[in-house]
Short mmCIF file of the C-alpha atoms (twelve columns), coordinates in Angstrom:
data_MODEL
# 
_entry.id   MODEL 
# 
loop_
_atom_site.group_PDB 
_atom_site.id 
_atom_site.type_symbol 
_atom_site.label_atom_id 
_atom_site.label_alt_id 
_atom_site.label_comp_id 
_atom_site.label_asym_id 
_atom_site.label_seq_id 
_atom_site.Cartn_x 
_atom_site.Cartn_y 
_atom_site.Cartn_z 
_atom_site.pdbx_PDB_model_num 
ATOM 1   C CA . MET A 1   38.442  1.692   -18.872 1 
ATOM 2   C CA . THR A 2   35.149  3.647   -18.435 1 
ATOM 3   C CA . ALA A 3   33.263  1.357   -20.033 1 
ATOM 4   C CA . ASP A 4   34.687  -1.698  -18.245 1 
ATOM 5   C CA . VAL A 5   33.472  0.465   -15.068 1 
ATOM 6   C CA . SER A 6   30.257  0.590   -16.094 1 
ATOM 7   C CA . GLN A 7   29.936  -2.882  -17.080 1 
ATOM 8   C CA . GLN A 8   31.213  -3.762  -13.684 1 
ATOM 9   C CA . LEU A 9   28.427  -1.565  -11.973 1 
ATOM 10  C CA . ALA A 10  26.062  -3.039  -14.210 1 
ATOM 11  C CA . GLY A 11  26.756  -6.277  -13.215 1 
ATOM 12  C CA . LEU A 12  26.620  -5.427  -9.531  1 
ATOM 13  C CA . ASP A 13  23.099  -3.770  -9.859  1 
ATOM 14  C CA . ALA A 14  21.905  -6.817  -11.544 1 
ATOM 15  C CA . LEU A 15  23.488  -9.127  -8.902  1 
ATOM 16  C CA . GLU A 16  21.708  -7.058  -6.176  1 
ATOM 17  C CA . LEU A 17  18.322  -7.251  -8.081  1 
ATOM 18  C CA . SER A 18  18.397  -11.050 -8.697  1 
ATOM 19  C CA . GLY A 19  19.175  -11.531 -5.027  1 
ATOM 20  C CA . GLY A 20  16.103  -9.693  -3.969  1 
ATOM 21  C CA . GLU A 21  14.061  -11.520 -6.617  1 
ATOM 22  C CA . ARG A 22  15.079  -14.884 -4.943  1 
ATOM 23  C CA . ARG A 23  13.366  -13.767 -2.120  1 
ATOM 24  C CA . GLY A 24  10.039  -15.035 -2.293  1 
ATOM 25  C CA . VAL A 25  6.799   -13.240 -1.098  1 
ATOM 26  C CA . ALA A 26  6.383   -15.780 1.706   1 
ATOM 27  C CA . ALA A 27  9.519   -14.963 3.055   1 
ATOM 28  C CA . ARG A 28  9.016   -11.287 2.938   1 
ATOM 29  C CA . VAL A 29  6.059   -11.535 4.729   1 
ATOM 30  C CA . TRP A 30  7.280   -13.603 7.438   1 
ATOM 31  C CA . ALA A 31  10.192  -11.309 7.776   1 
ATOM 32  C CA . ARG A 32  7.852   -8.584  8.439   1 
ATOM 33  C CA . ALA A 33  5.325   -10.588 10.740  1 
ATOM 34  C CA . TRP A 34  7.793   -12.646 13.175  1 
ATOM 35  C CA . PRO A 35  8.611   -9.674  15.100  1 
ATOM 36  C CA . MET A 36  4.885   -8.047  15.610  1 
ATOM 37  C CA . ILE A 37  3.947   -11.553 16.544  1 
ATOM 38  C CA . SER A 38  6.675   -11.958 19.053  1 
ATOM 39  C CA . ALA A 39  5.888   -8.638  20.312  1 
ATOM 40  C CA . ILE A 40  2.136   -9.506  20.742  1 
ATOM 41  C CA . ILE A 41  3.036   -12.863 22.727  1 
ATOM 42  C CA . LEU A 42  5.631   -10.640 24.778  1 
ATOM 43  C CA . VAL A 43  2.834   -8.030  25.786  1 
ATOM 44  C CA . PHE A 44  0.419   -11.042 26.347  1 
ATOM 45  C CA . ALA A 45  2.829   -12.947 28.616  1 
ATOM 46  C CA . ILE A 46  3.669   -9.837  30.535  1 
ATOM 47  C CA . TRP A 47  0.050   -9.127  30.912  1 
ATOM 48  C CA . GLU A 48  -0.788  -12.537 32.127  1 
ATOM 49  C CA . VAL A 49  1.913   -12.498 34.825  1 
ATOM 50  C CA . VAL A 50  0.456   -9.125  36.081  1 
ATOM 51  C CA . VAL A 51  -2.988  -10.266 36.364  1 
ATOM 52  C CA . LEU A 52  -1.550  -13.356 38.228  1 
ATOM 53  C CA . THR A 53  -0.147  -11.821 40.684  1 
ATOM 54  C CA . GLY A 54  -2.870  -10.514 41.913  1 
ATOM 55  C CA . TRP A 55  -1.974  -6.470  41.833  1 
ATOM 56  C CA . ARG A 56  -5.737  -5.703  41.105  1 
ATOM 57  C CA . PRO A 57  -8.737  -7.767  41.471  1 
ATOM 58  C CA . GLU A 58  -9.525  -9.839  38.221  1 
ATOM 59  C CA . TYR A 59  -12.738 -7.700  37.774  1 
ATOM 60  C CA . VAL A 60  -10.796 -4.660  37.611  1 
ATOM 61  C CA . LEU A 61  -8.161  -6.339  35.630  1 
ATOM 62  C CA . PRO A 62  -8.842  -9.406  33.643  1 
ATOM 63  C CA . GLY A 63  -6.691  -11.507 31.756  1 
ATOM 64  C CA . PRO A 64  -6.067  -11.548 28.114  1 
ATOM 65  C CA . ILE A 65  -8.114  -14.585 27.852  1 
ATOM 66  C CA . THR A 66  -10.965 -13.055 29.180  1 
ATOM 67  C CA . VAL A 67  -10.495 -9.947  27.196  1 
ATOM 68  C CA . LEU A 68  -10.139 -11.968 24.021  1 
ATOM 69  C CA . GLY A 69  -13.457 -13.785 24.293  1 
ATOM 70  C CA . GLU A 70  -14.985 -10.421 24.902  1 
ATOM 71  C CA . LEU A 71  -13.610 -9.080  21.795  1 
ATOM 72  C CA . GLY A 72  -14.651 -12.044 19.869  1 
ATOM 73  C CA . HIS A 73  -18.033 -11.451 21.236  1 
ATOM 74  C CA . ARG A 74  -18.229 -8.133  19.714  1 
ATOM 75  C CA . LEU A 75  -16.749 -8.868  16.457  1 
ATOM 76  C CA . GLY A 76  -20.025 -10.758 15.922  1 
ATOM 77  C CA . ASP A 77  -22.122 -7.705  16.947  1 
ATOM 78  C CA . PRO A 78  -23.641 -5.725  14.408  1 
ATOM 79  C CA . ASP A 79  -23.670 -2.745  17.321  1 
ATOM 80  C CA . PHE A 80  -19.921 -3.145  17.396  1 
ATOM 81  C CA . TRP A 81  -19.252 -2.559  13.434  1 
ATOM 82  C CA . GLY A 82  -22.021 0.275   13.099  1 
ATOM 83  C CA . ALA A 83  -19.887 1.972   15.731  1 
ATOM 84  C CA . VAL A 84  -16.703 1.457   13.892  1 
ATOM 85  C CA . ALA A 85  -18.127 2.842   10.565  1 
ATOM 86  C CA . VAL A 86  -19.379 6.043   12.485  1 
ATOM 87  C CA . THR A 87  -15.751 6.351   13.994  1 
ATOM 88  C CA . MET A 88  -13.802 5.635   10.504  1 
ATOM 89  C CA . ARG A 89  -16.066 7.878   8.932   1 
ATOM 90  C CA . ARG A 90  -15.520 10.601  11.339  1 
ATOM 91  C CA . ALA A 91  -11.589 10.092  11.090  1 
ATOM 92  C CA . ILE A 92  -11.601 9.623   7.208   1 
ATOM 93  C CA . THR A 93  -14.025 13.055  6.981   1 
ATOM 94  C CA . GLY A 94  -11.704 15.192  9.443   1 
ATOM 95  C CA . PHE A 95  -8.508  13.961  8.104   1 
ATOM 96  C CA . ALA A 96  -9.438  14.801  4.324   1 
ATOM 97  C CA . VAL A 97  -10.221 18.076  5.578   1 
ATOM 98  C CA . ALA A 98  -7.039  18.425  7.374   1 
ATOM 99  C CA . VAL A 99  -4.675  17.347  4.480   1 
ATOM 100 C CA . LEU A 100 -6.410  19.825  2.141   1 
ATOM 101 C CA . VAL A 101 -6.118  22.475  4.699   1 
ATOM 102 C CA . GLY A 102 -2.595  21.700  5.600   1 
ATOM 103 C CA . LEU A 103 -1.638  21.359  1.939   1 
ATOM 104 C CA . VAL A 104 -2.769  25.121  1.325   1 
ATOM 105 C CA . VAL A 105 -1.553  26.596  4.349   1 
ATOM 106 C CA . GLY A 106 1.903   24.804  3.950   1 
ATOM 107 C CA . ALA A 107 2.399   25.519  0.245   1 
ATOM 108 C CA . ALA A 108 1.145   29.106  0.956   1 
ATOM 109 C CA . VAL A 109 3.478   29.508  3.775   1 
ATOM 110 C CA . SER A 110 6.266   27.777  2.286   1 
ATOM 111 C CA . ARG A 111 6.816   30.053  -0.719  1 
ATOM 112 C CA . VAL A 112 5.729   33.317  0.548   1 
ATOM 113 C CA . ARG A 113 8.301   34.942  2.873   1 
ATOM 114 C CA . PRO A 114 5.847   37.314  4.736   1 
ATOM 115 C CA . LEU A 115 3.601   34.510  5.340   1 
ATOM 116 C CA . ARG A 116 6.145   32.427  6.988   1 
ATOM 117 C CA . ALA A 117 7.412   35.322  9.031   1 
ATOM 118 C CA . ALA A 118 3.771   35.822  10.423  1 
ATOM 119 C CA . PHE A 119 2.499   32.441  10.807  1 
ATOM 120 C CA . GLY A 120 5.437   30.009  10.672  1 
ATOM 121 C CA . SER A 121 5.988   29.922  14.346  1 
ATOM 122 C CA . LEU A 122 2.304   29.968  15.054  1 
ATOM 123 C CA . ILE A 123 1.879   26.792  13.120  1 
ATOM 124 C CA . THR A 124 4.476   25.002  15.010  1 
ATOM 125 C CA . GLY A 125 2.428   26.374  18.201  1 
ATOM 126 C CA . LEU A 126 -0.996  24.822  16.970  1 
ATOM 127 C CA . GLN A 127 1.021   21.608  16.701  1 
ATOM 128 C CA . THR A 128 2.247   21.301  20.214  1 
ATOM 129 C CA . MET A 129 -1.139  22.460  21.549  1 
ATOM 130 C CA . PRO A 130 -3.019  19.655  23.419  1 
ATOM 131 C CA . SER A 131 -6.053  18.724  21.043  1 
ATOM 132 C CA . ILE A 132 -8.374  18.299  24.398  1 
ATOM 133 C CA . ALA A 133 -7.242  22.003  24.823  1 
ATOM 134 C CA . TRP A 134 -9.802  22.798  22.173  1 
ATOM 135 C CA . PHE A 135 -12.769 21.052  23.121  1 
ATOM 136 C CA . PRO A 136 -14.241 23.780  25.492  1 
ATOM 137 C CA . LEU A 137 -14.118 26.073  22.403  1 
ATOM 138 C CA . ALA A 138 -15.577 23.402  19.801  1 
ATOM 139 C CA . ILE A 139 -18.379 23.128  22.271  1 
ATOM 140 C CA . LEU A 140 -18.818 26.607  22.902  1 
ATOM 141 C CA . LEU A 141 -19.147 27.044  19.045  1 
ATOM 142 C CA . PHE A 142 -20.934 23.934  17.997  1 
ATOM 143 C CA . LYS A 143 -22.611 22.707  20.826  1 
ATOM 144 C CA . LEU A 144 -22.195 19.014  21.315  1 
ATOM 145 C CA . SER A 145 -22.416 17.894  17.884  1 
ATOM 146 C CA . GLU A 146 -20.421 15.954  15.301  1 
ATOM 147 C CA . SER A 147 -18.964 19.214  14.118  1 
ATOM 148 C CA . ALA A 148 -17.252 19.763  17.393  1 
ATOM 149 C CA . ILE A 149 -15.217 16.619  17.028  1 
ATOM 150 C CA . LEU A 150 -14.279 17.793  13.112  1 
ATOM 151 C CA . PHE A 151 -13.323 21.134  14.596  1 
ATOM 152 C CA . VAL A 152 -10.656 19.447  16.813  1 
ATOM 153 C CA . VAL A 153 -9.672  16.769  14.812  1 
ATOM 154 C CA . VAL A 154 -8.828  19.418  11.680  1 
ATOM 155 C CA . LEU A 155 -7.130  21.395  14.152  1 
ATOM 156 C CA . GLY A 156 -4.955  18.726  15.595  1 
ATOM 157 C CA . ALA A 157 -3.612  17.427  12.162  1 
ATOM 158 C CA . ALA A 158 -3.569  20.240  9.904   1 
ATOM 159 C CA . PRO A 159 -0.354  21.902  11.520  1 
ATOM 160 C CA . SER A 160 1.410   18.435  11.818  1 
ATOM 161 C CA . ILE A 161 0.739   18.134  7.752   1 
ATOM 162 C CA . ALA A 162 1.469   21.569  6.820   1 
ATOM 163 C CA . ASN A 163 4.643   21.601  8.749   1 
ATOM 164 C CA . GLY A 164 5.673   18.747  6.608   1 
ATOM 165 C CA . LEU A 165 5.041   20.109  3.529   1 
ATOM 166 C CA . ILE A 166 7.044   23.281  4.750   1 
ATOM 167 C CA . ALA A 167 9.868   21.248  5.529   1 
ATOM 168 C CA . GLY A 168 9.701   19.100  2.550   1 
ATOM 169 C CA . VAL A 169 9.899   22.592  0.350   1 
ATOM 170 C CA . ASP A 170 12.700  23.755  2.114   1 
ATOM 171 C CA . TYR A 171 14.999  20.819  1.488   1 
ATOM 172 C CA . THR A 172 14.184  20.931  -2.321  1 
ATOM 173 C CA . PRO A 173 17.349  20.971  -4.159  1 
ATOM 174 C CA . PRO A 174 17.918  24.519  -5.698  1 
ATOM 175 C CA . ILE A 175 19.108  22.678  -8.958  1 
ATOM 176 C CA . LEU A 176 15.504  21.143  -9.070  1 
ATOM 177 C CA . LEU A 177 13.674  24.687  -9.180  1 
ATOM 178 C CA . ARG A 178 16.211  26.028  -11.354 1 
ATOM 179 C CA . ALA A 179 15.738  23.203  -13.662 1 
ATOM 180 C CA . GLY A 180 11.832  24.141  -13.532 1 
ATOM 181 C CA . HIS A 181 12.390  27.651  -14.430 1 
ATOM 182 C CA . ILE A 182 14.627  26.682  -17.448 1 
ATOM 183 C CA . LEU A 183 11.779  24.693  -18.554 1 
ATOM 184 C CA . GLY A 184 9.204   27.468  -18.213 1 
ATOM 185 C CA . LEU A 185 7.691   26.345  -15.287 1 
ATOM 186 C CA . ARG A 186 5.822   28.741  -13.014 1 
ATOM 187 C CA . ARG A 187 3.837   29.007  -9.690  1 
ATOM 188 C CA . LEU A 188 1.152   26.517  -9.997  1 
ATOM 189 C CA . ALA A 189 3.228   24.484  -12.528 1 
ATOM 190 C CA . LEU A 190 6.380   24.180  -10.417 1 
ATOM 191 C CA . TYR A 191 4.473   23.159  -7.488  1 
ATOM 192 C CA . ARG A 192 2.726   20.360  -9.317  1 
ATOM 193 C CA . HIS A 193 5.793   18.977  -11.293 1 
ATOM 194 C CA . VAL A 194 8.874   20.093  -9.247  1 
ATOM 195 C CA . ILE A 195 7.836   21.363  -5.716  1 
ATOM 196 C CA . LEU A 196 5.574   18.564  -4.630  1 
ATOM 197 C CA . PRO A 197 7.338   15.443  -5.932  1 
ATOM 198 C CA . ALA A 198 10.656  16.776  -4.753  1 
ATOM 199 C CA . SER A 199 8.886   17.147  -1.054  1 
ATOM 200 C CA . LEU A 200 6.825   14.060  -0.902  1 
ATOM 201 C CA . PRO A 201 9.135   12.328  1.236   1 
ATOM 202 C CA . SER A 202 8.719   14.952  4.269   1 
ATOM 203 C CA . PHE A 203 5.191   15.569  3.193   1 
ATOM 204 C CA . LEU A 204 4.570   11.975  3.441   1 
ATOM 205 C CA . SER A 205 6.025   12.022  7.110   1 
ATOM 206 C CA . GLY A 206 3.662   15.200  8.004   1 
ATOM 207 C CA . LEU A 207 0.861   12.799  6.902   1 
ATOM 208 C CA . LYS A 208 1.472   10.188  9.218   1 
ATOM 209 C CA . GLN A 209 2.197   11.999  11.915  1 
ATOM 210 C CA . GLY A 210 -1.079  14.168  11.254  1 
ATOM 211 C CA . TRP A 211 -3.062  11.356  10.990  1 
ATOM 212 C CA . ALA A 212 -1.590  10.264  14.578  1 
ATOM 213 C CA . PHE A 213 -3.237  13.257  16.015  1 
ATOM 214 C CA . ALA A 214 -6.490  13.058  14.382  1 
ATOM 215 C CA . TRP A 215 -6.877  9.647   15.552  1 
ATOM 216 C CA . ARG A 216 -6.255  10.875  19.249  1 
ATOM 217 C CA . SER A 217 -8.111  13.854  18.787  1 
ATOM 218 C CA . LEU A 218 -11.130 11.511  17.756  1 
ATOM 219 C CA . MET A 219 -11.114 9.470   20.420  1 
ATOM 220 C CA . ALA A 220 -10.833 12.237  22.858  1 
ATOM 221 C CA . GLY A 221 -13.596 13.899  21.106  1 
ATOM 222 C CA . GLU A 222 -15.864 10.671  21.027  1 
ATOM 223 C CA . LEU A 223 -15.326 10.315  25.021  1 
ATOM 224 C CA . LEU A 224 -16.476 14.295  25.729  1 
ATOM 225 C CA . VAL A 225 -19.079 14.557  22.849  1 
ATOM 226 C CA . ILE A 226 -21.601 11.902  22.828  1 
ATOM 227 C CA . ILE A 227 -24.185 12.084  20.243  1 
ATOM 228 C CA . ALA A 228 -27.327 10.768  20.487  1 
ATOM 229 C CA . HIS A 229 -28.313 7.460   17.933  1 
ATOM 230 C CA . GLN A 230 -24.469 7.689   16.776  1 
ATOM 231 C CA . THR A 231 -22.699 5.123   18.683  1 
ATOM 232 C CA . SER A 232 -18.934 5.245   17.951  1 
ATOM 233 C CA . ILE A 233 -15.962 3.515   19.553  1 
ATOM 234 C CA . GLY A 234 -15.349 6.225   21.862  1 
ATOM 235 C CA . GLU A 235 -19.099 6.014   23.165  1 
ATOM 236 C CA . GLN A 236 -18.616 2.107   23.623  1 
ATOM 237 C CA . LEU A 237 -15.482 3.036   25.766  1 
ATOM 238 C CA . ASP A 238 -16.824 5.518   27.825  1 
ATOM 239 C CA . ASN A 239 -19.816 3.133   28.319  1 
ATOM 240 C CA . ALA A 240 -17.601 0.268   29.247  1 
ATOM 241 C CA . ARG A 241 -16.210 2.777   32.107  1 
ATOM 242 C CA . GLU A 242 -19.872 3.880   33.234  1 
ATOM 243 C CA . LEU A 243 -20.766 0.075   33.774  1 
ATOM 244 C CA . SER A 244 -17.309 -1.258  35.218  1 
ATOM 245 C CA . ASP A 245 -17.248 -3.374  32.260  1 
ATOM 246 C CA . ALA A 246 -13.323 -3.922  32.289  1 
ATOM 247 C CA . PRO A 247 -13.259 -6.642  29.629  1 
ATOM 248 C CA . GLY A 248 -15.236 -4.427  27.264  1 
ATOM 249 C CA . LEU A 249 -12.975 -1.849  28.011  1 
ATOM 250 C CA . LEU A 250 -10.076 -3.571  27.423  1 
ATOM 251 C CA . ALA A 251 -11.171 -5.249  24.221  1 
ATOM 252 C CA . THR A 252 -12.432 -1.555  22.871  1 
ATOM 253 C CA . MET A 253 -9.051  -0.328  23.643  1 
ATOM 254 C CA . ILE A 254 -7.509  -3.148  21.687  1 
ATOM 255 C CA . VAL A 255 -9.907  -2.795  18.608  1 
ATOM 256 C CA . ILE A 256 -8.297  1.126   18.708  1 
ATOM 257 C CA . LEU A 257 -4.987  0.112   18.853  1 
ATOM 258 C CA . VAL A 258 -5.396  -2.289  15.890  1 
ATOM 259 C CA . ILE A 259 -6.931  0.315   13.607  1 
ATOM 260 C CA . GLY A 260 -3.833  2.664   14.518  1 
ATOM 261 C CA . ILE A 261 -1.630  -0.254  13.698  1 
ATOM 262 C CA . VAL A 262 -3.245  -1.139  10.319  1 
ATOM 263 C CA . VAL A 263 -3.402  2.713   9.364   1 
ATOM 264 C CA . ASP A 264 0.057   3.061   10.033  1 
ATOM 265 C CA . MET A 265 1.286   -0.209  8.044   1 
ATOM 266 C CA . CYS A 266 -0.857  1.659   5.315   1 
ATOM 267 C CA . PHE A 267 1.607   4.676   5.381   1 
ATOM 268 C CA . GLY A 268 4.672   2.229   5.737   1 
ATOM 269 C CA . ALA A 269 3.758   0.461   2.448   1 
ATOM 270 C CA . ALA A 270 3.344   3.955   0.758   1 
ATOM 271 C CA . ASP A 271 6.810   5.015   2.050   1 
ATOM 272 C CA . ASN A 272 8.427   1.711   0.646   1 
ATOM 273 C CA . ALA A 273 6.991   2.397   -2.917  1 
ATOM 274 C CA . LEU A 274 8.410   5.705   -2.782  1 
ATOM 275 C CA . ARG A 275 11.652  4.842   -1.666  1 
ATOM 276 C CA . ARG A 276 11.461  1.942   -4.077  1 
ATOM 277 C CA . ARG A 277 10.278  4.345   -6.738  1 
ATOM 278 C CA . TRP A 278 13.416  6.947   -5.856  1 
ATOM 279 C CA . GLY A 279 15.828  4.109   -5.634  1 
ATOM 280 C CA . LEU A 280 16.426  4.500   -1.869  1 
ATOM 281 C CA . ASP A 281 15.283  0.823   -0.783  1 
ATOM 282 C CA . GLN A 282 18.566  -0.786  -0.208  1 
ATOM 283 C CA . ARG A 283 18.168  -3.790  1.965   1 
ATOM 284 C CA . VAL A 284 20.701  -5.665  3.336   1 
ATOM 285 C CA . GLY A 285 20.916  -9.759  3.235   1 
# 
């Protein structure tokens, strides 16, 4: 009886796997792409309708065709790519430091009860604090420098990353911890081989949220802290506002949005890979 049940379950698993394999790469790409394409078309259509109503003059609110033309012009400008490189360098550097800080703080607070009691609520409070509120202190400490921007980026992202790790550790099944102890794992070895792998889903969510906070903090910083001879996306956005260049301003905003979407897709791919590895990727149809 047990053998028959096992064979039936194995047959169902094979049927499910074969159904997933029959879906070609093109079909999977199209299934992910068409909702996004439809949303873009819808947004552009609404945008064009608003422009046609004359709600604002066209020099204040240009249409999508004008803005896309300006975006195409910028894509061919080497200065634009230099600005993107400066912004992405700051984003990656700040986020990397935030990950390191969040990992250390989260690991310590999650396992040491006195630290949890002392700093648990403080970390959550820092997470909810608007990043823009840190800039007066950052400018006071570091003047108008890149360090001021990175200071706020790290403070904006690290609490979310730490909280993601803390939540993951809190929901680690006790049976895994007992198994680790039976195998002789202690402290760092227990973290490396048991706790961190078990907390990966929550930690990945914390990384994703931390990136969102880091990106917003960086854009705010580049608008407030203008550094000579270092053109960035935020500086181009501010220059477009100063010159009342509405097409350039909206084109820069589209670039900021696209970068955010691309990074979100990278986190989504990592999450899907983690789900497949853990056997949680169950698609219907």
